[in-house]
C-alpha positions in Angstrom: 47.8 -62.4 26.6 46.4 -58.9 26.4 43.8 -58.2 23.7 44.8 -56.7 20.4 43.9 -53.0 20.0 43.2 -51.3 16.7 44.1 -47.6 16.8 43.1 -45.5 13.8 42.8 -48.7 11.9 46.2 -50.2 12.7 46.5 -53.2 15.1 48.7 -53.1 18.2 49.5 -55.8 20.8 49.7 -54.6 24.4 51.8 -56.2 27.2 49.9 -57.8 30.1 48.5 -55.1 32.5 49.8 -52.4 30.1 47.6 -49.3 29.7 46.5 -48.3 26.2 48.5 -45.0 26.6 51.7 -46.8 27.5 51.3 -49.6 25.0 50.8 -47.2 22.1 53.6 -45.0 23.2 55.9 -48.0 23.4 55.1 -48.6 19.7 55.6 -45.1 18.6 52.0 -43.8 18.7 51.8 -40.5 20.7 48.6 -39.7 22.5 48.6 -36.3 24.3 48.9 -36.9 28.0 49.9 -35.0 31.2 49.1 -36.4 34.6 48.6 -40.1 33.9 46.2 -40.3 36.8 43.0 -39.6 35.0 42.6 -36.1 36.4 43.5 -33.9 33.5 41.6 -35.8 30.7 44.3 -34.9 28.2 44.5 -38.4 26.9 40.8 -38.7 26.1 40.1 -41.0 23.1 37.0 -42.7 21.6 36.1 -46.4 21.2 34.4 -47.1 17.9 34.1 -50.8 18.8 34.4 -52.7 22.0 33.9 -51.7 25.7 36.5 -49.8 27.6 37.0 -50.9 31.3 35.0 -49.1 33.9 38.2 -47.6 35.5 38.8 -45.6 32.3 35.5 -43.8 32.5 35.9 -42.4 36.0 35.6 -38.6 35.9 34.5 -38.5 32.3 31.3 -36.5 31.7 28.3 -38.7 31.0 27.7 -37.1 27.6 31.2 -38.0 26.6 30.9 -41.6 27.9 27.8 -42.0 25.8 29.8 -41.0 22.7 32.4 -43.7 23.5 35.0 -41.5 25.1 37.4 -42.8 27.8 40.9 -42.2 29.3 43.8 -44.0 27.6 46.0 -43.7 30.7 43.5 -45.6 32.8 42.6 -48.2 30.2 43.9 -51.8 30.6 41.8 -53.4 27.9 39.7 -56.4 28.9 38.7 -57.3 25.3 39.1 -56.2 21.7 39.0 -52.4 21.2 38.9 -50.2 18.2 40.0 -46.7 19.1 40.5 -43.3 17.5 41.2 -39.8 18.6 38.1 -38.2 20.1 36.2 -35.7 18.0 33.7 -35.1 20.8 35.8 -32.3 22.4 36.0 -28.9 20.6 39.4 -27.5 19.6 39.7 -23.7 19.2 42.5 -21.3 18.3 42.6 -18.1 20.3 45.1 -15.5 21.6 46.5 -14.5 25.0 44.9 -11.1 25.7 46.6 -10.2 29.0 49.0 -11.5 31.7 49.0 -10.0 35.2 50.9 -10.9 38.3 48.7 -11.7 41.3 51.6 -12.6 43.6 55.3 -13.7 43.2 54.1 -17.2 42.3 50.7 -16.7 40.6 49.6 -14.8 37.5 46.3 -14.2 36.0 46.2 -15.1 32.3 43.3 -13.9 30.1 42.4 -15.3 26.7 40.1 -14.0 24.0 36.9 -16.1 24.0 37.0 -18.2 20.8 33.9 -18.1 18.6 31.6 -21.0 19.4 33.3 -21.9 22.7 30.7 -22.7 25.4 31.5 -23.7 29.0 30.2 -23.6 32.5 32.1 -21.7 35.3 34.5 -24.0 37.1 35.2 -26.3 34.2 38.8 -26.7 32.9 40.4 -26.8 29.5 43.6 -27.9 28.0 45.9 -25.2 26.6 48.5 -26.0 24.0 51.3 -23.6 23.1 53.7 -23.7 20.2 55.8 -26.8 20.3 52.9 -29.0 21.4 53.3 -28.4 25.2 49.8 -29.0 26.8 48.6 -28.2 30.3 45.1 -28.3 31.9 43.9 -25.1 33.6 40.5 -24.3 35.3 38.5 -21.2 34.4 37.7 -18.5 37.0 35.6 -16.6 34.6 31.9 -17.1 33.9 30.0 -17.5 30.6 29.3 -14.1 29.1 32.6 -12.6 30.3 34.6 -10.8 27.7 37.7 -13.0 28.4 38.5 -16.4 29.8 40.4 -16.1 33.1 43.0 -18.6 34.4 45.2 -18.5 37.5 48.6 -20.0 36.6 51.2 -21.1 39.2 54.6 -20.0 38.0 57.1 -22.8 38.1 60.9 -22.3 37.8 61.8 -23.7 34.4 58.1 -24.5 33.7 57.7 -24.9 30.0 54.2 -23.6 30.0 54.1 -21.1 32.8 57.3 -19.4 31.8 56.1 -19.2 28.2 52.8 -17.7 29.3 54.6 -14.9 31.3 55.6 -13.3 28.0 52.8 -14.6 25.7 50.5 -11.5 25.3 49.1 -11.5 21.8 50.5 -14.9 21.1 48.2 -17.6 19.5 47.3 -20.6 21.7 45.1 -23.6 21.2 42.3 -24.4 23.6 40.6 -27.8 23.9 37.6 -28.5 26.0 35.7 -27.8 28.2 36.1 -30.7 30.7 34.9 -31.5 34.2 31.7 -31.4 36.2 32.9 -28.9 38.9 30.3 -26.2 38.1 27.3 -24.4 39.6 23.9 -25.9 39.4 21.4 -23.2 38.6 18.4 -25.4 39.6 19.5 -25.3 43.3 19.4 -21.6 44.4 18.7 -22.5 48.1 21.3 -25.2 48.6 24.3 -24.4 50.8 27.6 -24.4 48.9 30.9 -25.4 50.5 33.9 -24.6 48.4 37.5 -25.3 49.4 40.9 -25.3 47.7 44.6 -24.6 48.0 46.8 -22.6 45.7 45.4 -22.0 42.2 42.7 -24.4 43.1 40.9 -21.1 43.9 40.3 -20.5 40.2 37.4 -23.0 39.7 36.0 -22.1 43.1 35.9 -18.5 42.2 34.2 -19.3 38.9 31.5 -21.3 40.7 31.1 -18.5 43.3 30.8 -15.9 40.6 28.3 -18.0 38.7 26.2 -18.5 41.8 26.1 -14.8 42.7 25.3 -13.9 39.1 22.4 -16.4 39.2 21.0 -14.9 42.4 21.9 -17.8 44.6 20.1 -17.4 48.0 21.6 -20.2 50.0 24.8 -19.7 52.1 28.1 -19.9 50.2 31.2 -20.7 52.3 34.5 -20.3 50.4 37.8 -21.6 51.9 41.2 -20.9 50.5 44.3 -22.4 52.1 48.1 -21.8 51.8 51.2 -22.3 53.7 51.9 -18.6 53.7 49.8 -15.4 53.8 51.1 -14.4 50.3 49.7 -17.6 49.0 46.2 -16.2 49.6 46.8 -14.2 46.4 43.2 -12.9 46.0 42.2 -12.6 49.6 41.5 -8.8 49.3 39.5 -9.3 46.2 37.4 -12.0 47.9 36.9 -9.6 50.8 35.5 -7.0 48.4 33.3 -9.7 46.8 31.9 -10.7 50.2 31.2 -7.1 51.1 28.7 -7.0 48.2 27.2 -10.5 48.7 25.6 -11.1 52.2 25.2 -14.8 51.5 29.0 -15.3 51.0 31.5 -16.0 53.7 35.2 -16.3 53.0 37.8 -18.2 55.1 41.5 -18.0 54.7 43.8 -20.8 56.2 47.5 -20.0 56.6 49.9 -22.5 58.2 52.7 -20.1 59.0 52.6 -18.5 62.5 50.7 -15.3 62.9 52.7 -12.1 63.7 51.7 -9.1 65.8 49.5 -10.6 68.5 48.9 -14.2 67.4 46.2 -15.9 65.5 43.3 -15.2 67.8 43.9 -11.5 67.9 44.4 -11.2 64.1 41.3 -13.4 63.4 39.2 -11.3 65.7 40.2 -8.1 64.1 39.4 -9.3 60.7 36.0 -10.7 61.8 35.1 -7.4 63.4 36.1 -5.4 60.3 34.0 -7.6 58.0 31.0 -8.4 60.2 32.3 -12.0 60.6 31.9 -12.7 56.9 35.7 -12.7 56.1 38.0 -14.6 58.4 41.7 -15.4 58.4 42.8 -18.5 60.5 46.2 -20.0 61.3 45.0 -23.6 61.5 45.0 -26.4 58.9 42.4 -26.1 56.1 40.8 -29.5 56.8 40.4 -28.8 60.5 38.8 -25.4 59.7 36.4 -26.9 57.2 35.3 -29.7 59.4 34.4 -27.2 62.1 32.0 -25.4 59.7 28.4 -25.0 61.0 26.8 -25.9 57.7 24.8 -29.1 57.5 27.1 -31.2 55.1 24.1 -33.4 54.2 22.4 -30.4 52.6 25.5 -29.0 50.9 27.0 -29.2 47.4 30.7 -29.5 47.9 33.6 -28.4 45.6 37.2 -29.4 46.4 40.1 -28.2 44.3 43.9 -28.0 44.5 46.4 -30.3 46.1 45.5 -33.9 45.2 46.3 -35.4 48.6 44.3 -32.8 50.5 41.4 -33.1 48.0 41.2 -36.8 48.6 41.5 -36.5 52.3 38.8 -33.9 52.5 36.5 -35.8 50.2 36.6 -38.8 52.5 36.2 -36.8 55.7 33.3 -34.6 54.4 31.6 -37.7 53.0 31.9 -39.4 56.5 30.5 -36.2 58.0 27.3 -36.6 56.0 27.7 -35.1 52.5 26.2 -37.3 49.8 28.9 -38.6 47.5 27.0 -37.4 44.4 27.2 -33.8 45.6 31.0 -33.8 46.2 32.8 -32.5 43.2 36.6 -32.7 43.0 39.2 -31.1 40.8 42.7 -32.2 42.0 45.5 -30.1 40.5 48.4 -32.4 39.5 52.0 -31.1 39.4 53.5 -30.6 36.0 56.0 -33.2 34.8 59.7 -32.3 35.1 
């Protein structure tokens, strides 16, 4: 028989192998949730008594673990637990300041910075619109910016992305920050390897901006992958950024066939134009990254975007020499239907 859990002072019995999130939902207690894989941290709660299982702590920041926080979606209790909603994460009310299309499928959403909100570039937050709809988004902005910048994939019928398209001046709730995918100011010489797909570029851009603002001296290799050229929605902006930062190299990976002379000719033209610091390749992203000349053992690695690709790259880069403790992952889960 599963242990009895007390949530906000009320006892609840869980079914064998049932997670805390599912067990409470079955009995009418709603805990905010999104991905149910532990990636978004929307279901973060706090234990006031008892010990949550180790699986429910994976990915939770050490400072939050020390305060008793854990993930309800990954918690199958092994003993008695007393649980409450976490007060360790800040909740702020702000407004949507600006919405701008970056491509047919991606928009830049800027929020006013709430008073008292502190974060590190590359972290993510949970945004909640009217009606209680909540989604996690990573920040591309850096501390000190006048606004918080997010890159939002537009989904047909998406209850959050479609709302955000017309949400300028609308109030929105922000909870966070979460995640440990951020720049380490104490390592100005360490090579940085950053790779992502789709809007996984957002936290990578945040980390890159933070590194450049801090005067990072080591090489920075930034990879962005997409099935189509349009999916590299900030490639020209990254080209301009690389032009002003000699330590930065940018690589684009596009799976669709090249036009007008083939991949080799197109890649060579772009390399010549940008002194080999901006390249566009028509090969898979993982193949491109694993051919990088950086010493993976020396690198700090950031992987964001498609969960399957993130996990595959994490394993392959680790096997290629990168220490596990210097590989930071932020997989972007698809929104529920």
